[in-house]
One Martini backbone bead per residue (centre of mass of N, CA, C, O) as a GRO file, in nm:
protein
  260
    1UNK     BB    1  -0.456   3.957   0.276
    2UNK     BB    2  -0.150   3.887   0.420
    3UNK     BB    3  -0.061   3.593   0.537
    4UNK     BB    4   0.249   3.641   0.624
    5UNK     BB    5   0.161   3.901   0.816
    6UNK     BB    6   0.008   3.721   0.992
    7UNK     BB    7  -0.065   3.608   1.280
    8UNK     BB    8   0.083   3.293   1.357
    9UNK     BB    9   0.109   2.951   1.354
   10UNK     BB   10   0.283   2.760   1.142
   11UNK     BB   11   0.391   2.472   1.004
   12UNK     BB   12   0.680   2.566   0.933
   13UNK     BB   13   0.753   2.668   1.218
   14UNK     BB   14   0.696   2.403   1.366
   15UNK     BB   15   0.917   2.239   1.215
   16UNK     BB   16   1.151   2.402   1.328
   17UNK     BB   17   1.090   2.350   1.630
   18UNK     BB   18   1.130   2.039   1.611
   19UNK     BB   19   1.436   2.072   1.586
   20UNK     BB   20   1.448   2.372   1.728
   21UNK     BB   21   1.406   2.667   1.883
   22UNK     BB   22   1.643   2.822   1.740
   23UNK     BB   23   1.541   2.766   1.449
   24UNK     BB   24   1.280   2.923   1.479
   25UNK     BB   25   1.408   3.194   1.547
   26UNK     BB   26   1.577   3.220   1.288
   27UNK     BB   27   1.333   3.215   1.086
   28UNK     BB   28   1.217   3.489   1.200
   29UNK     BB   29   1.500   3.666   1.152
   30UNK     BB   30   1.517   3.546   0.858
   31UNK     BB   31   1.540   3.583   0.536
   32UNK     BB   32   1.416   3.417   0.291
   33UNK     BB   33   1.540   3.179   0.058
   34UNK     BB   34   1.497   3.108  -0.275
   35UNK     BB   35   1.481   2.809  -0.389
   36UNK     BB   36   1.465   2.587  -0.642
   37UNK     BB   37   1.251   2.405  -0.506
   38UNK     BB   38   1.049   2.629  -0.444
   39UNK     BB   39   1.005   2.726  -0.731
   40UNK     BB   40   0.908   2.460  -0.849
   41UNK     BB   41   0.668   2.422  -0.653
   42UNK     BB   42   0.520   2.688  -0.719
   43UNK     BB   43   0.472   2.624  -1.019
   44UNK     BB   44   0.312   2.369  -0.973
   45UNK     BB   45   0.078   2.497  -0.818
   46UNK     BB   46  -0.012   2.685  -1.042
   47UNK     BB   47  -0.068   2.463  -1.260
   48UNK     BB   48  -0.292   2.324  -1.088
   49UNK     BB   49  -0.455   2.620  -1.130
   50UNK     BB   50  -0.409   2.740  -1.418
   51UNK     BB   51  -0.137   2.905  -1.377
   52UNK     BB   52   0.105   3.194  -1.483
   53UNK     BB   53   0.347   3.404  -1.326
   54UNK     BB   54   0.581   3.282  -1.447
   55UNK     BB   55   0.902   3.247  -1.598
   56UNK     BB   56   1.010   3.134  -1.924
   57UNK     BB   57   1.325   3.020  -2.027
   58UNK     BB   58   1.526   3.009  -2.326
   59UNK     BB   59   1.851   2.932  -2.393
   60UNK     BB   60   1.833   2.967  -2.713
   61UNK     BB   61   1.777   3.299  -2.670
   62UNK     BB   62   2.043   3.384  -2.637
   63UNK     BB   63   2.259   3.616  -2.769
   64UNK     BB   64   2.493   3.367  -2.749
   65UNK     BB   65   2.437   3.049  -2.860
   66UNK     BB   66   2.757   2.962  -2.895
   67UNK     BB   67   2.748   3.022  -2.588
   68UNK     BB   68   2.773   3.037  -2.270
   69UNK     BB   69   2.709   3.173  -1.944
   70UNK     BB   70   3.009   3.292  -1.939
   71UNK     BB   71   2.920   3.508  -2.097
   72UNK     BB   72   2.833   3.830  -2.062
   73UNK     BB   73   2.570   3.846  -2.228
   74UNK     BB   74   2.433   3.590  -2.114
   75UNK     BB   75   2.451   3.660  -1.814
   76UNK     BB   76   2.289   3.928  -1.828
   77UNK     BB   77   2.032   3.809  -1.948
   78UNK     BB   78   1.967   3.620  -1.707
   79UNK     BB   79   1.977   3.829  -1.475
   80UNK     BB   80   1.740   4.002  -1.580
   81UNK     BB   81   1.522   3.793  -1.555
   82UNK     BB   82   1.552   3.749  -1.243
   83UNK     BB   83   1.511   4.055  -1.163
   84UNK     BB   84   1.204   4.076  -1.315
   85UNK     BB   85   1.138   3.793  -1.159
   86UNK     BB   86   1.022   3.588  -0.911
   87UNK     BB   87   0.963   3.347  -1.117
   88UNK     BB   88   1.203   3.102  -1.252
   89UNK     BB   89   1.221   2.894  -1.547
   90UNK     BB   90   1.286   2.657  -1.757
   91UNK     BB   91   1.189   2.490  -2.031
   92UNK     BB   92   1.251   2.210  -1.915
   93UNK     BB   93   1.089   2.243  -1.652
   94UNK     BB   94   0.818   2.303  -1.785
   95UNK     BB   95   0.787   2.030  -1.929
   96UNK     BB   96   0.796   1.864  -1.669
   97UNK     BB   97   0.551   1.994  -1.528
   98UNK     BB   98   0.338   1.914  -1.738
   99UNK     BB   99   0.366   1.608  -1.681
  100UNK     BB  100   0.294   1.616  -1.380
  101UNK     BB  101   0.015   1.746  -1.401
  102UNK     BB  102  -0.108   1.538  -1.592
  103UNK     BB  103  -0.078   1.298  -1.399
  104UNK     BB  104  -0.260   1.406  -1.176
  105UNK     BB  105  -0.519   1.466  -1.363
  106UNK     BB  106  -0.529   1.141  -1.436
  107UNK     BB  107  -0.605   1.060  -1.173
  108UNK     BB  108  -0.839   0.920  -0.970
  109UNK     BB  109  -0.838   1.126  -0.748
  110UNK     BB  110  -0.884   1.383  -0.919
  111UNK     BB  111  -1.144   1.288  -1.054
  112UNK     BB  112  -1.296   1.276  -0.781
  113UNK     BB  113  -1.291   1.589  -0.729
  114UNK     BB  114  -1.491   1.661  -0.970
  115UNK     BB  115  -1.750   1.548  -0.786
  116UNK     BB  116  -1.688   1.787  -0.596
  117UNK     BB  117  -1.704   2.068  -0.411
  118UNK     BB  118  -1.563   2.365  -0.418
  119UNK     BB  119  -1.408   2.594  -0.184
  120UNK     BB  120  -1.074   2.646  -0.194
  121UNK     BB  121  -0.769   2.851  -0.274
  122UNK     BB  122  -0.510   2.974  -0.116
  123UNK     BB  123  -0.634   3.015   0.178
  124UNK     BB  124  -0.659   3.170   0.478
  125UNK     BB  125  -0.645   3.029   0.815
  126UNK     BB  126  -0.788   3.079   1.153
  127UNK     BB  127  -0.701   2.993   1.510
  128UNK     BB  128  -0.784   3.011   1.862
  129UNK     BB  129  -0.607   2.875   2.085
  130UNK     BB  130  -0.523   2.865   2.411
  131UNK     BB  131  -0.206   2.899   2.329
  132UNK     BB  132  -0.285   3.013   2.031
  133UNK     BB  133  -0.233   3.117   1.713
  134UNK     BB  134  -0.337   2.974   1.403
  135UNK     BB  135  -0.214   2.885   1.066
  136UNK     BB  136  -0.331   2.838   0.717
  137UNK     BB  137  -0.258   2.727   0.353
  138UNK     BB  138  -0.423   2.564   0.147
  139UNK     BB  139  -0.428   2.446  -0.165
  140UNK     BB  140  -0.709   2.269  -0.126
  141UNK     BB  141  -1.073   2.273  -0.105
  142UNK     BB  142  -1.338   2.039  -0.028
  143UNK     BB  143  -1.667   1.904  -0.053
  144UNK     BB  144  -1.775   1.635   0.073
  145UNK     BB  145  -2.022   1.395   0.046
  146UNK     BB  146  -2.007   1.354   0.381
  147UNK     BB  147  -1.946   1.671   0.489
  148UNK     BB  148  -1.660   1.710   0.453
  149UNK     BB  149  -1.332   1.823   0.448
  150UNK     BB  150  -1.107   1.851   0.174
  151UNK     BB  151  -0.755   1.830   0.202
  152UNK     BB  152  -0.503   1.944  -0.032
  153UNK     BB  153  -0.153   1.839  -0.091
  154UNK     BB  154   0.105   1.919  -0.293
  155UNK     BB  155   0.380   1.683  -0.383
  156UNK     BB  156   0.703   1.683  -0.465
  157UNK     BB  157   0.938   1.414  -0.575
  158UNK     BB  158   1.247   1.218  -0.581
  159UNK     BB  159   1.110   0.975  -0.527
  160UNK     BB  160   1.055   0.631  -0.577
  161UNK     BB  161   0.757   0.516  -0.598
  162UNK     BB  162   0.582   0.211  -0.432
  163UNK     BB  163   0.310   0.213  -0.245
  164UNK     BB  164   0.395   0.215   0.055
  165UNK     BB  165   0.358   0.266   0.387
  166UNK     BB  166   0.652   0.288   0.467
  167UNK     BB  167   0.737   0.513   0.268
  168UNK     BB  168   0.524   0.721   0.344
  169UNK     BB  169   0.613   0.760   0.640
  170UNK     BB  170   0.902   0.842   0.577
  171UNK     BB  171   0.836   1.101   0.416
  172UNK     BB  172   0.664   1.241   0.630
  173UNK     BB  173   0.881   1.242   0.864
  174UNK     BB  174   1.126   1.374   0.725
  175UNK     BB  175   0.938   1.663   0.684
  176UNK     BB  176   0.695   1.695   0.895
  177UNK     BB  177   0.401   1.636   0.771
  178UNK     BB  178   0.233   1.545   1.018
  179UNK     BB  179   0.212   1.832   1.134
  180UNK     BB  180   0.061   1.957   0.902
  181UNK     BB  181  -0.189   1.776   0.905
  182UNK     BB  182  -0.278   1.852   1.192
  183UNK     BB  183  -0.280   2.157   1.174
  184UNK     BB  184  -0.492   2.180   0.951
  185UNK     BB  185  -0.715   2.005   1.073
  186UNK     BB  186  -0.763   2.166   1.339
  187UNK     BB  187  -0.833   2.433   1.213
  188UNK     BB  188  -1.061   2.347   1.009
  189UNK     BB  189  -1.247   2.209   1.215
  190UNK     BB  190  -1.304   2.482   1.369
  191UNK     BB  191  -1.393   2.669   1.137
  192UNK     BB  192  -1.623   2.458   1.009
  193UNK     BB  193  -1.741   2.234   1.192
  194UNK     BB  194  -1.583   1.979   1.058
  195UNK     BB  195  -1.471   1.731   0.906
  196UNK     BB  196  -1.129   1.620   0.822
  197UNK     BB  197  -0.958   1.536   0.512
  198UNK     BB  198  -0.620   1.454   0.462
  199UNK     BB  199  -0.410   1.507   0.163
  200UNK     BB  200  -0.143   1.367   0.000
  201UNK     BB  201   0.010   1.447  -0.327
  202UNK     BB  202   0.230   1.260  -0.487
  203UNK     BB  203   0.496   1.349  -0.729
  204UNK     BB  204   0.711   1.284  -0.959
  205UNK     BB  205   0.999   1.442  -1.119
  206UNK     BB  206   1.008   1.176  -1.283
  207UNK     BB  207   0.995   0.932  -1.478
  208UNK     BB  208   0.651   0.844  -1.479
  209UNK     BB  209   0.497   1.028  -1.277
  210UNK     BB  210   0.394   0.924  -1.020
  211UNK     BB  211   0.100   0.875  -0.811
  212UNK     BB  212   0.039   0.948  -0.444
  213UNK     BB  213  -0.208   0.893  -0.225
  214UNK     BB  214  -0.233   1.035   0.118
  215UNK     BB  215  -0.404   0.944   0.408
  216UNK     BB  216  -0.483   1.113   0.716
  217UNK     BB  217  -0.634   0.956   0.952
  218UNK     BB  218  -0.824   1.109   1.210
  219UNK     BB  219  -0.885   0.800   1.350
  220UNK     BB  220  -0.597   0.718   1.378
  221UNK     BB  221  -0.302   0.635   1.531
  222UNK     BB  222  -0.115   0.828   1.374
  223UNK     BB  223  -0.269   1.084   1.441
  224UNK     BB  224  -0.265   1.066   1.749
  225UNK     BB  225   0.042   1.072   1.772
  226UNK     BB  226   0.079   1.345   1.616
  227UNK     BB  227  -0.100   1.520   1.797
  228UNK     BB  228   0.072   1.508   2.056
  229UNK     BB  229   0.316   1.637   1.923
  230UNK     BB  230   0.182   1.898   1.828
  231UNK     BB  231   0.079   1.998   2.105
  232UNK     BB  232   0.359   2.025   2.238
  233UNK     BB  233   0.488   2.217   2.025
  234UNK     BB  234   0.279   2.443   2.029
  235UNK     BB  235   0.312   2.515   2.327
  236UNK     BB  236   0.619   2.573   2.321
  237UNK     BB  237   0.614   2.794   2.102
  238UNK     BB  238   0.419   2.987   2.242
  239UNK     BB  239   0.603   3.041   2.483
  240UNK     BB  240   0.841   3.162   2.326
  241UNK     BB  241   0.678   3.400   2.198
  242UNK     BB  242   0.602   3.523   2.478
  243UNK     BB  243   0.893   3.520   2.640
  244UNK     BB  244   1.156   3.517   2.445
  245UNK     BB  245   1.247   3.217   2.504
  246UNK     BB  246   1.528   3.010   2.371
  247UNK     BB  247   1.620   2.710   2.371
  248UNK     BB  248   1.855   2.493   2.343
  249UNK     BB  249   1.920   2.188   2.234
  250UNK     BB  250   2.077   2.082   2.482
  251UNK     BB  251   1.857   2.171   2.701
  252UNK     BB  252   1.634   1.953   2.584
  253UNK     BB  253   1.793   1.728   2.697
  254UNK     BB  254   1.828   1.448   2.855
  255UNK     BB  255   2.098   1.510   3.048
  256UNK     BB  256   2.240   1.675   2.806
  257UNK     BB  257   2.236   1.393   2.633
  258UNK     BB  258   2.334   1.147   2.405
  259UNK     BB  259   2.245   0.799   2.402
  260UNK     BB  260   2.367   0.487   2.231
   0.00000   0.00000   0.00000
């Protein structure tokens, strides 16, 4: 079953809708372009699962090593690699990824996961809420010792992590990750009929590759606040998908204007 072809509101679509309904509509109508950041993150996820479907190219092996990629032969060599492979990274990026993965797997949090039962990896889950169908594809699920489902989401970051609650909330809100946490939690809670504990595991993209586990407490005030936001957005997006009517950003503003 191809997760991406299955109907349902995903966390990524919901995050676009949080920016504006029209941005959500555009994301549905536009073929996604694979960015360098997406490729890097995808390769990181694979390596966390001890997989490697991606291609690693070494620039030293180009046909004309004494020339840059401005030369025709070198340029064609690189273009052929990208044309024949879905995910491509350089040898330098691969070495960096190995250090990041090693750092995560050496963390106390990851070692703790080794003591609990594995549930699933990169599997799609679906649930029909009254407003509409929702879907999610967690990086990894584990069966917690307390009977809960542990949902883990790996996040690479360019931020220099300092381990503060303030910075953690800033990173989470900046990218709408709180919506993802609630979205996954609510779906999985209903699918498994068990409590769900959602964790973001941030790892720096540069040395010393610090690791920061962030738990979104399902019984905390932050979760409750994010849940209300998620509920409102999910309902609004479901309505747009049903009616095919997508309000403009301006029309969603109170008095149609921002006042500073």
